[in-house]
Structure formats: structure tokens, C-alpha cells
C-alpha positions as CSV (number, residue, x, y, z in Angstrom):
1,X,-62.8,-30.5,-58.4
2,X,-61.3,-28.7,-55.6
3,X,-59.9,-31.9,-54.3
4,X,-58.2,-32.7,-57.5
5,X,-56.7,-29.3,-57.8
6,X,-55.3,-29.8,-54.3
7,X,-53.9,-33.3,-55.2
8,X,-52.4,-31.7,-58.1
9,X,-50.6,-28.8,-56.2
10,X,-49.3,-31.1,-53.6
11,X,-48.0,-33.3,-56.5
12,X,-46.3,-30.4,-58.0
13,X,-44.7,-29.3,-54.6
14,X,-43.4,-32.7,-54.0
15,X,-42.0,-32.9,-57.3
16,X,-40.4,-29.5,-57.1
17,X,-39.0,-30.4,-53.8
18,X,-37.3,-34.0,-55.4
19,X,-35.8,-31.8,-58.2
20,X,-34.4,-29.1,-55.8
21,X,-32.5,-31.9,-54.1
22,X,-30.6,-32.6,-57.4
23,X,-29.7,-28.9,-58.0
24,X,-26.1,-28.5,-57.8
25,X,-25.0,-26.6,-54.5
26,X,-24.3,-22.9,-54.5
27,X,-20.3,-22.2,-54.6
28,X,-19.1,-21.3,-51.5
29,X,-16.7,-18.8,-53.0
30,X,-16.5,-17.2,-56.7
31,X,-13.5,-15.9,-58.0
32,X,-13.6,-13.6,-61.0
33,X,-10.1,-13.1,-62.6
34,X,-10.0,-10.4,-65.3
35,X,-6.6,-10.3,-67.1
36,X,-5.6,-7.2,-68.6
37,X,-4.7,-7.5,-72.2
38,X,-4.7,-11.3,-72.1
39,X,-4.8,-12.6,-75.9
40,X,-6.0,-15.9,-77.1
41,X,-3.5,-15.9,-80.1
42,X,-0.7,-15.4,-77.6
43,X,-1.7,-17.7,-75.1
44,X,-2.0,-20.8,-77.9
45,X,1.1,-19.4,-79.6
46,X,3.2,-19.9,-76.5
47,X,2.0,-23.0,-75.3
48,X,5.1,-24.9,-75.4
49,X,6.7,-22.9,-72.9
50,X,4.1,-23.7,-70.3
51,X,3.9,-26.1,-67.4
52,X,0.9,-28.4,-66.7
53,X,-0.6,-26.5,-63.9
54,X,-1.7,-23.3,-65.5
55,X,-3.2,-22.7,-68.9
56,X,-3.1,-26.3,-69.7
57,X,-5.0,-27.2,-66.6
58,X,-7.8,-24.8,-67.7
59,X,-7.8,-26.3,-71.1
60,X,-8.0,-29.7,-69.7
61,X,-10.4,-29.1,-66.7
62,X,-12.2,-26.0,-67.6
63,X,-15.1,-25.0,-69.8
64,X,-13.2,-22.7,-72.4
65,X,-14.6,-20.1,-75.0
66,X,-12.1,-19.1,-77.2
67,X,-13.8,-16.2,-78.5
68,X,-15.2,-14.1,-75.8
69,X,-16.7,-10.6,-77.5
70,X,-17.3,-7.3,-76.2
71,X,-20.2,-5.4,-77.7
72,X,-18.7,-2.1,-78.1
73,X,-15.6,-0.4,-79.5
74,X,-12.2,0.9,-77.9
75,X,-12.4,-1.3,-74.9
76,X,-10.0,-0.5,-72.2
77,X,-9.5,-1.9,-68.6
78,X,-12.1,0.3,-67.0
79,X,-15.0,-0.2,-69.5
80,X,-14.0,-4.0,-69.8
81,X,-14.2,-4.5,-66.0
82,X,-17.4,-2.7,-65.7
83,X,-19.0,-4.6,-68.6
84,X,-18.0,-8.0,-67.0
85,X,-19.6,-7.1,-63.6
86,X,-22.6,-5.3,-64.8
87,X,-23.5,-7.2,-67.7
88,X,-23.9,-4.4,-69.8
89,X,-22.2,-1.8,-72.1
90,X,-20.9,1.7,-71.5
91,X,-24.0,3.4,-72.9
92,X,-25.9,2.0,-70.1
93,X,-23.4,1.5,-67.3
94,X,-21.7,5.0,-67.7
95,X,-18.2,3.7,-67.8
96,X,-16.9,4.6,-71.3
97,X,-13.2,4.3,-70.3
98,X,-10.4,5.0,-67.9
99,X,-11.0,8.7,-68.3
100,X,-13.0,11.0,-70.3
101,X,-13.6,14.9,-70.5
102,X,-15.7,16.5,-68.2
103,X,-18.1,18.9,-69.6
104,X,-18.5,21.1,-66.4
105,X,-14.7,21.8,-65.9
106,X,-13.5,20.9,-69.4
107,X,-10.7,18.7,-67.8
108,X,-9.9,15.1,-68.3
109,X,-11.0,13.0,-65.1
110,X,-10.4,9.5,-64.2
111,X,-13.8,7.2,-64.1
112,X,-13.0,6.5,-60.2
113,X,-12.2,10.1,-59.2
114,X,-14.3,11.2,-56.2
115,X,-13.3,14.1,-54.2
116,X,-16.1,13.3,-51.4
117,X,-13.9,10.3,-50.2
118,X,-10.5,9.9,-48.7
119,X,-7.7,7.7,-50.0
120,X,-6.3,5.1,-47.6
121,X,-2.6,4.6,-48.2
122,X,-2.8,7.0,-51.2
123,X,-3.7,10.6,-51.9
124,X,-6.3,9.5,-54.5
125,X,-9.9,10.3,-53.9
126,X,-12.0,7.3,-55.2
127,X,-15.3,5.9,-55.4
128,X,-17.3,3.8,-58.0
129,X,-20.1,6.4,-58.1
130,X,-19.8,7.0,-61.9
131,X,-20.9,3.4,-62.4
132,X,-24.5,3.9,-63.0
133,X,-26.0,0.3,-62.5
134,X,-25.6,-2.7,-60.2
135,X,-22.9,-5.1,-60.3
136,X,-22.6,-8.7,-59.9
137,X,-20.6,-8.1,-56.3
138,X,-23.4,-5.6,-55.3
139,X,-26.1,-8.3,-55.9
140,X,-24.4,-10.8,-53.7
141,X,-24.2,-8.2,-50.9
142,X,-28.1,-7.4,-51.3
143,X,-28.8,-11.2,-51.4
144,X,-26.8,-12.2,-48.2
145,X,-27.9,-8.7,-46.5
146,X,-24.5,-7.7,-46.3
147,X,-23.0,-10.7,-44.6
148,X,-20.8,-12.0,-47.7
149,X,-17.2,-11.5,-47.6
150,X,-16.6,-9.4,-51.0
151,X,-13.3,-8.0,-51.8
152,X,-11.7,-6.9,-54.9
153,X,-7.9,-6.9,-55.5
154,X,-6.2,-5.5,-58.6
155,X,-2.8,-3.8,-59.5
156,X,-4.7,-0.7,-60.9
157,X,-7.1,1.3,-59.1
158,X,-9.7,1.5,-61.9
159,X,-9.7,-2.5,-62.1
160,X,-10.4,-2.7,-58.3
161,X,-13.0,-0.1,-57.9
162,X,-15.0,-1.5,-61.2
163,X,-15.1,-5.1,-59.8
164,X,-16.0,-3.9,-56.2
165,X,-18.9,-2.1,-57.6
166,X,-20.8,-0.3,-55.0
167,X,-21.3,-2.7,-52.0
168,X,-18.1,-4.6,-51.4
169,X,-16.2,-4.7,-48.4
170,X,-13.0,-3.5,-49.9
171,X,-11.4,-2.6,-53.2
172,X,-7.5,-2.7,-53.1
173,X,-4.8,-1.4,-55.5
174,X,-1.1,-0.8,-55.5
175,X,0.0,2.8,-55.0
176,X,1.9,4.3,-57.8
177,X,3.9,6.3,-55.5
178,X,4.6,4.0,-52.3
179,X,3.7,0.3,-53.5
180,X,1.4,-0.1,-50.6
181,X,-2.1,-1.8,-51.1
182,X,-4.4,1.2,-51.0
183,X,-8.1,1.9,-50.7
184,X,-10.7,4.3,-50.2
185,X,-13.1,5.4,-47.2
186,X,-15.8,4.9,-49.6
187,X,-15.9,1.1,-48.6
188,X,-16.0,1.9,-44.8
189,X,-13.1,0.7,-42.3
190,X,-9.9,-0.5,-44.1
191,X,-9.5,-4.3,-43.2
192,X,-6.9,-4.6,-40.4
193,X,-5.3,-7.7,-42.3
194,X,-4.4,-5.2,-45.3
195,X,-2.5,-2.9,-43.0
196,X,-0.8,-5.8,-41.3
197,X,0.1,-6.9,-44.7
198,X,1.3,-3.5,-45.9
199,X,3.5,-3.1,-42.5
200,X,5.0,-6.5,-42.8
201,X,5.2,-7.4,-46.4
202,X,4.6,-4.4,-48.4
203,X,6.1,-4.2,-52.0
204,X,8.1,-1.2,-50.9
205,X,10.3,-3.6,-48.6
206,X,11.2,-5.9,-51.3
207,X,11.3,-4.1,-54.6
208,X,15.0,-3.1,-54.1
209,X,15.9,-6.8,-54.4
210,X,13.5,-7.5,-57.2
211,X,14.7,-7.8,-60.9
212,X,13.1,-9.1,-64.0
213,X,14.9,-11.5,-66.1
214,X,14.1,-14.5,-68.3
215,X,12.4,-17.6,-66.6
216,X,13.4,-19.8,-69.1
217,X,16.5,-20.4,-71.1
218,X,16.6,-17.4,-73.7
219,X,16.8,-19.9,-76.5
220,X,13.2,-21.1,-75.5
221,X,11.7,-17.5,-76.7
222,X,11.3,-17.9,-80.5
223,X,7.9,-17.2,-81.2
224,X,8.1,-13.3,-81.6
225,X,11.1,-11.7,-83.6
226,X,12.4,-8.2,-83.6
227,X,14.5,-6.1,-85.9
228,X,16.7,-5.4,-82.8
229,X,17.4,-9.0,-82.3
230,X,17.2,-9.0,-78.5
231,X,19.5,-11.2,-76.9
232,X,18.3,-11.2,-73.2
233,X,16.8,-8.8,-70.9
234,X,17.0,-7.5,-67.0
235,X,15.0,-4.8,-65.7
236,X,15.7,-3.5,-62.1
237,X,12.6,-1.8,-60.9
238,X,14.4,-0.1,-58.1
239,X,16.7,1.9,-60.6
240,X,13.4,3.5,-61.9
241,X,13.4,5.7,-59.0
242,X,10.0,7.9,-59.2
243,X,8.4,5.2,-61.6
244,X,9.6,2.0,-60.0
245,X,6.3,0.8,-59.0
246,X,4.3,2.1,-62.1
247,X,6.9,0.0,-64.3
248,X,6.3,-3.1,-61.9
249,X,2.6,-3.0,-62.3
250,X,3.3,-3.5,-66.1
251,X,5.4,-6.6,-65.5
252,X,4.1,-10.2,-64.4
253,X,5.4,-9.5,-61.0
254,X,2.2,-7.4,-60.5
255,X,0.4,-10.9,-60.9
256,X,2.6,-12.3,-58.0
257,X,1.6,-9.3,-55.7
258,X,-2.0,-9.9,-56.3
259,X,-1.5,-13.6,-55.3
260,X,0.4,-12.6,-52.2
261,X,-2.5,-10.4,-51.1
262,X,-5.0,-13.0,-51.8
263,X,-3.1,-15.5,-49.8
264,X,-3.4,-13.0,-46.8
265,X,-7.2,-12.6,-47.4
266,X,-7.7,-16.4,-47.3
267,X,-5.7,-16.6,-44.0
268,X,-7.2,-13.7,-42.2
269,X,-10.9,-13.6,-43.1
270,X,-13.7,-16.2,-43.2
271,X,-14.2,-16.1,-46.9
272,X,-15.0,-19.3,-48.5
273,X,-15.4,-21.0,-45.1
274,X,-19.2,-21.1,-44.5
275,X,-22.4,-22.0,-46.6
276,X,-22.9,-18.2,-47.3
277,X,-21.5,-17.5,-50.8
278,X,-18.5,-15.1,-51.0
279,X,-16.7,-13.3,-53.8
280,X,-13.1,-12.5,-54.8
281,X,-12.7,-10.1,-57.7
282,X,-9.0,-10.1,-59.1
283,X,-7.0,-8.7,-61.8
284,X,-3.8,-9.5,-63.5
285,X,-1.6,-7.9,-66.3
286,X,-0.5,-9.5,-69.4
287,X,0.4,-6.6,-71.7
288,X,3.4,-5.2,-72.8
289,X,6.3,-3.9,-70.5
290,X,6.0,-0.2,-69.8
291,X,3.3,-0.3,-72.6
292,X,5.9,-0.8,-75.2
293,X,5.1,-2.9,-78.2
294,X,5.8,-6.6,-78.4
295,X,7.8,-5.9,-81.6
296,X,10.1,-3.7,-79.3
297,X,10.6,-6.3,-76.3
298,X,9.4,-9.6,-77.8
299,X,11.2,-11.8,-75.4
300,X,9.5,-10.0,-72.3
301,X,6.3,-10.6,-73.8
302,X,6.7,-14.3,-74.1
303,X,8.3,-14.4,-70.6
304,X,5.2,-12.4,-69.2
305,X,3.0,-15.4,-70.5
306,X,5.2,-18.0,-69.1
307,X,5.1,-16.2,-65.5
308,X,1.3,-15.5,-66.1
309,X,1.0,-19.3,-66.6
310,X,2.7,-20.0,-63.2
311,X,0.8,-17.2,-61.4
312,X,-2.6,-18.8,-62.5
313,X,-1.2,-22.2,-61.4
314,X,-0.5,-20.8,-58.0
315,X,-3.7,-19.2,-57.6
316,X,-5.7,-22.3,-58.5
317,X,-3.9,-24.3,-56.0
318,X,-3.9,-21.7,-53.4
319,X,-7.8,-21.6,-53.9
320,X,-7.9,-25.4,-53.9
321,X,-5.7,-25.7,-50.7
322,X,-7.7,-23.1,-48.8
323,X,-11.4,-23.5,-49.8
324,X,-11.3,-26.4,-52.3
325,X,-11.7,-26.2,-55.9
326,X,-15.0,-28.2,-56.1
327,X,-16.5,-25.4,-53.5
328,X,-15.2,-22.6,-55.9
329,X,-16.6,-21.1,-59.1
330,X,-13.7,-19.6,-61.3
331,X,-14.3,-17.4,-64.2
332,X,-11.1,-16.2,-66.0
333,X,-11.4,-13.6,-68.9
334,X,-9.6,-10.9,-70.7
335,X,-10.1,-6.9,-71.1
336,X,-10.1,-7.7,-74.7
337,X,-7.8,-5.1,-76.1
338,X,-3.8,-4.6,-76.4
339,X,-1.7,-1.6,-76.2
340,X,-1.5,0.0,-79.8
341,X,1.4,-1.1,-81.9
342,X,3.9,1.2,-83.4
343,X,3.9,2.9,-86.9
344,X,4.8,-0.1,-89.6
345,X,8.4,0.7,-90.9
346,X,8.2,2.7,-94.1
347,X,9.9,0.0,-96.3
348,X,7.0,-2.2,-96.0
349,X,4.5,0.6,-97.8
350,X,1.5,-0.1,-95.4
351,X,-0.9,2.9,-96.1
352,X,-1.4,5.2,-93.5
353,X,-0.9,9.0,-92.2
354,X,-1.0,11.3,-89.5
355,X,-4.5,12.7,-87.9
356,X,-4.3,15.6,-85.4
357,X,-7.1,16.2,-83.5
358,X,-6.2,19.6,-82.1
359,X,-5.7,20.9,-85.7
360,X,-9.0,19.3,-86.8
361,X,-10.9,21.0,-83.7
362,X,-9.2,24.6,-84.7
363,X,-10.2,24.3,-88.2
364,X,-13.6,23.2,-87.2
365,X,-14.0,26.3,-85.0
366,X,-13.2,28.7,-87.8
367,X,-15.5,27.1,-90.2
368,X,-18.5,27.5,-87.7
369,X,-17.4,31.1,-86.8
370,X,-17.7,31.8,-90.5
371,X,-21.4,30.4,-90.7
372,X,-22.6,31.4,-87.3
373,X,-20.4,34.3,-86.1
374,X,-17.6,34.8,-83.7
375,X,-17.4,32.5,-80.8
376,X,-15.9,29.5,-79.0
377,X,-18.0,26.7,-80.8
378,X,-15.7,24.0,-80.0
379,X,-15.3,23.7,-76.1
380,X,-13.0,20.8,-76.2
381,X,-11.6,17.6,-77.9
382,X,-10.5,14.2,-76.3
383,X,-10.1,10.8,-77.7
384,X,-11.3,11.5,-81.3
385,X,-14.4,13.3,-79.9
386,X,-15.5,16.9,-80.3
387,X,-17.3,18.8,-77.5
388,X,-19.4,21.7,-79.0
389,X,-20.5,24.6,-77.0
390,X,-24.1,23.9,-76.2
391,X,-24.6,27.3,-74.1
392,X,-23.3,29.3,-77.3
393,X,-25.7,27.3,-79.6
394,X,-28.5,27.9,-77.3
395,X,-27.7,31.6,-77.1
396,X,-27.6,31.9,-80.8
397,X,-30.9,30.1,-81.0
398,X,-29.5,27.5,-83.4
399,X,-31.0,24.2,-84.4
400,X,-28.6,21.4,-82.5
401,X,-29.4,18.8,-85.3
402,X,-28.5,21.4,-88.0
403,X,-25.3,22.2,-86.2
404,X,-24.3,18.6,-85.7
405,X,-25.0,17.6,-89.4
406,X,-23.0,20.7,-90.8
407,X,-20.2,19.8,-88.4
408,X,-20.3,16.0,-89.4
409,X,-20.2,17.0,-93.0
410,X,-17.2,19.2,-92.5
411,X,-15.1,16.8,-90.5
412,X,-15.6,13.8,-93.0
413,X,-13.7,15.8,-95.5
414,X,-10.5,15.5,-93.5
415,X,-7.6,13.4,-94.6
416,X,-7.7,9.9,-92.5
417,X,-11.4,10.2,-91.7
418,X,-13.5,7.2,-92.5
419,X,-16.6,8.5,-90.9
420,X,-18.3,11.0,-88.3
421,X,-20.8,9.9,-85.9
422,X,-23.0,12.9,-84.2
423,X,-24.6,12.1,-80.9
424,X,-28.1,12.5,-82.8
425,X,-26.9,9.9,-85.2
426,X,-26.0,7.4,-82.6
427,X,-29.4,7.8,-80.7
428,X,-31.6,8.2,-83.4
429,X,-30.0,6.9,-86.6
430,X,-31.0,3.7,-88.5
431,X,-29.5,0.5,-87.0
432,X,-26.5,-1.2,-88.4
433,X,-24.1,-3.7,-86.7
434,X,-21.5,-1.2,-86.7
435,X,-23.6,1.8,-85.5
436,X,-24.7,-0.5,-82.7
437,X,-21.0,-1.1,-81.4
438,X,-20.4,2.5,-81.7
439,X,-23.4,3.6,-79.9
440,X,-22.6,1.0,-77.1
441,X,-19.6,2.8,-76.3
442,X,-21.3,6.3,-76.4
443,X,-22.8,7.8,-72.9
444,X,-25.0,11.1,-72.9
445,X,-23.4,12.2,-69.7
446,X,-19.6,11.9,-70.5
447,X,-19.2,11.5,-74.4
448,X,-18.5,14.2,-77.0
449,X,-21.0,15.4,-79.4
450,X,-19.0,13.9,-82.5
451,X,-17.1,10.9,-82.7
452,X,-14.2,10.9,-85.5
453,X,-13.6,7.2,-86.9
454,X,-10.0,7.4,-88.2
455,X,-9.0,5.0,-91.3
456,X,-7.1,1.8,-90.2
457,X,-3.4,2.4,-90.5
458,X,-3.6,6.1,-89.7
459,X,-1.9,7.2,-86.4
460,X,-3.9,9.6,-84.2
461,X,-2.0,12.2,-82.2
462,X,-3.1,12.9,-78.8
463,X,-2.6,16.5,-77.2
464,X,-3.7,15.2,-73.6
465,X,-1.7,12.1,-73.2
466,X,1.1,13.1,-75.6
467,X,1.0,9.8,-77.2
468,X,0.3,8.4,-80.6
469,X,-2.1,5.4,-81.4
470,X,-2.1,3.6,-84.8
471,X,-5.8,2.6,-85.6
472,X,-6.3,-1.0,-86.1
473,X,-9.7,-2.6,-86.3
474,X,-9.0,-6.3,-86.9
475,X,-10.6,-9.0,-84.7
476,X,-8.7,-9.4,-81.5
477,X,-10.1,-12.6,-79.7
478,X,-10.3,-13.1,-75.9
479,X,-10.8,-16.3,-74.0
480,X,-13.1,-17.0,-71.2
481,X,-12.5,-19.9,-68.8
482,X,-14.9,-21.3,-66.2
483,X,-13.4,-24.1,-63.8
484,X,-14.1,-25.7,-60.5
485,X,-17.7,-26.5,-58.9
486,X,-18.7,-29.0,-61.2
487,X,-18.1,-27.3,-64.5
488,X,-17.8,-29.7,-67.2
489,X,-15.0,-29.4,-69.5
490,X,-15.3,-28.3,-73.0
491,X,-13.7,-26.2,-75.7
492,X,-16.1,-24.2,-77.4
493,X,-15.2,-22.1,-80.7
494,X,-18.5,-20.3,-81.1
495,X,-18.2,-16.5,-79.9
496,X,-19.9,-15.9,-76.6
497,X,-20.8,-12.3,-75.3
498,X,-19.0,-10.9,-72.5
499,X,-22.2,-9.7,-70.9
500,X,-23.1,-13.4,-70.2
501,X,-20.7,-13.8,-67.5
502,X,-22.8,-11.8,-64.9
503,X,-26.0,-13.4,-65.7
504,X,-24.3,-16.8,-65.8
505,X,-22.5,-16.4,-62.5
506,X,-25.6,-15.1,-60.8
507,X,-27.7,-17.9,-62.1
508,X,-25.4,-20.5,-60.2
509,X,-25.4,-18.3,-57.1
510,X,-29.1,-18.0,-57.3
511,X,-29.0,-14.3,-56.9
512,X,-30.6,-11.5,-59.0
513,X,-28.5,-10.8,-62.0
514,X,-27.3,-7.0,-62.1
515,X,-30.2,-4.5,-62.6
516,X,-29.0,-3.7,-66.4
517,X,-27.9,-7.4,-67.4
518,X,-30.2,-8.4,-70.2
519,X,-28.0,-11.4,-71.6
520,X,-29.4,-14.9,-71.0
521,X,-27.2,-17.0,-68.6
522,X,-25.3,-20.1,-70.0
523,X,-26.9,-22.7,-67.8
524,X,-25.0,-25.5,-69.4
525,X,-21.7,-25.0,-68.1
526,X,-22.0,-27.4,-65.1
527,X,-22.5,-31.4,-64.9
């Protein structure tokens, strides 16, 4: 009997060894490219303007998911990148947005602010400490005992840091004031190759000669129209003085700057040159210039996609020359949102109105004072959220659930309010698909006590950012591409969750998935 068991075990081991020999090799390099505000519909609508080396190459050689979906509402660049690299939602990873209200100071803070660390080539103090779970890049560093070359390069600080996670060897972003590639002492010694680049090829040396004008003949740009009948455009960034680098970061030239630093990285490091897998996290921009709408600047929007197509082509070719696309596993996706559209012109009679959160909060405070007595019942408001005074509620020995219910019942009566969700309802209420997406964006440490859902078409006026956002809840599709390293080409129309990216890449790198990643990997993307 023991002999039979031993023979069976030896047979299993032998078969396992034979199967292991057929397993595809681990990629030498993984490149994750997140394109801020990339839209599937725009990408497809402008396809006649593209060359053969960018989007068309992705569609021909890559595995394409036309509809990649985020599992939470009000996605922005920080919450999107945190979700991609952690494989989970803000409820778990802690990153509900670019910024939020800090309950302790009642001030709006950035998701990456951290006074414990110094900036390098910047005055910004930065770390990923508010990201509460591990990321794909963290897990690679753990798996290789810190040997892997792992860097993150993005135009903006938030995207660079969220992709770098806690353990990368560097996160680099363009300084808004100087145009230099910046970093944080959190990630240790600043690489000499970035310093050399800043000293020799920095954007500040070149921006004076940079101007954005149409790449193609202006008659080519016929897919978006405007009432202003735009004839052509030209943006001289240096004319903006104080805001020149901020403006450039909302143009397609930001993507070229990322590619330039990627080239310096490939030339100056051993990334992708040995059997130990490495990781490059990158970000591009595909939104509106200066955050204006496509209806205001339709030609810029189309030209941005033409230039984005070129940037993707150049990146693919650069990686192919330096590492080999067969040795590289690429994934490319979007942050899944777009800057808000302006208010629809009145002649079209689209239903809507104005919702002022500050006025709403003031009236709520008067209402609670009339019921429970004088006091500052509303401590703060931000991003359609109300923050109640927990200390006062405790001092008055009131039941928090009762206060939340009364508050929600009062707020839902305001014009333009579709629904009000209390923290108690989000955490303990009956499950519905809509409630799940709202809950996924909630986090107990940084979200308000009540979130106000405003009717579609209504304009929300913000006293903090001094801007206006028209509410739209229509479906926005975001693409997801895999290419390189034996990926089998196919176009897939069925929706796929963004959270599967982290588990899928971890599967093919043969490392652990991030510690809060619960989505099953897509194991069929390679030949």
C-alpha cells in the first residue's frame, strides 16, 4: 500500500514538472499605463485620424475589453489609480478621492499630503500613508526581497504616488511651479538619473519654445462641433507665466514628457534586463485642456487623441527596442471619468437647477438647533457631504442613529436632492446595487456623515473649489488593453471589473495579489 502511494506521489511530481515546463515565462517587465479621462467613445470616434502604430496596433495585437467598470461612484484620478493597483475600492483602500475634509482640522487635505517627509525638487510633503492596503507594486517588491526595479512616473503627484504604493524605489511627477521631475524622501534616495535628467533636459529649459497647435490639417477635426465655430488654435505655454506647467499638464505634451523620462529610466537602470521581473507604472492625460469642456475646445480634444495615439505608439516602440515586447506585459486603462460638462444652454430646456451645499448646511444647522438646542451641529461640508459635530452629539447624550435619520429626512426635502445616504444606512442598510456603489466610495475615516445625491442635470456649487459641476450619471465606458508577452488578441464587449487588473497581473508574475484584492484573475489572456 505504501509503495503504491509513493509511486502515485512520484507520478504526480513528474507530471507537475512536465506541466511547469509549459507554463509561459514570467515577464521581465510589466508596464501599467493609466490614461486620465480616456474614453472608449472618443477613442473610437476619432479612429480615422490615427496612424497604424498606436490605438490601431492595440486593437490588432492586444486583448481589448471595451467596457472596464469601476465599482464605485464619483471616480477621480486618485481613487481610480488606487483601485487599479490595490484591486479594491475606497471603502477598503482608504482613497476616496484626490482630497477630502480632515475631521481633526476641518481642512481639505490631499490624499498624498504627509508632513513627515520632505519633497525633492518640490515643496510638497508627500507619502502614500493614507493608502491602507498593499498594491501590486508592493507585492512585487516583497516577492523579490526588494531587488526588483519598480518606478512610477506620472504628470501629477497623486497618480504617481498611488501607483508607486508603499515600497517602490521612486515616484516622480512634474512640479507645478518649476517643471522639474519631483519626488519624496519617503521613497529613499532620489535616483541620480532623474537628477541628471532635470539638470540637462528639464522641461523648464524647453517650455519657452513649446506651443500646441493642430497636428493635422484643421479640416480633419470634424467629429466634435462647437457653437463658437472654432477655426484653429495655438497655446503658448510660456505665456501663462505662473500657470504654464499646470496648463501643459492638461495638454498632450504631458504624455511626451512621461515618455522622455521613461527613456532615461531604460537607459540608466537595469530595468527589464534580467530574469527578475520589474515594474513601470505610468500615467498619461487625455482630458480637456485647462479642464475646459470639449464643447468649448472641440479641436483641442480631437488633437489630444491624435497626439495620444502617437505617444502610445512611441512608448510601445521604445519598450520593444529596449526590452522586447515579448518580454513585457503591458496593461493600459483609463481613470473612468471625465471633467464635468458645462450647463446646457437654456434654449434646449433640459431640466436642471442650482444646488448650493453651503446654504444647505446652514439651514440644516438651524434645523438641528431648533430641535436639540443651540450649537454648531454641522462642523463642515465638502463634496456633497455633511460632517456633523460628534462631540456635541455625545455631550448632549443624543442617539446618533436618531440624529442621522432626522438629518436625512430634512435634507431630502431640498430642491434638487434625489436621495440622502447616512453613514449608518451605507454600512447597515439593506443591499441594493446602487447602494453598493455608493458604499464602496465611502470610508469611515475620511467620509462625511451624510452624502447628498443631487438630481441629474442640476449644478452643484462648491465653496471650497469655487467651481460648478453639472451632475451626470450616464454610463461612461473605459477601455482596458493587454498587449505583449504572449497575450492573445481579442476584442471583448462584456464588462470587466477594474479590480481584476491587479489579480490578473499578479497571477502572470506568479506573486501574491494585493492583500485586499478579492477579484478572480483573468487567466485566459495569454496564448
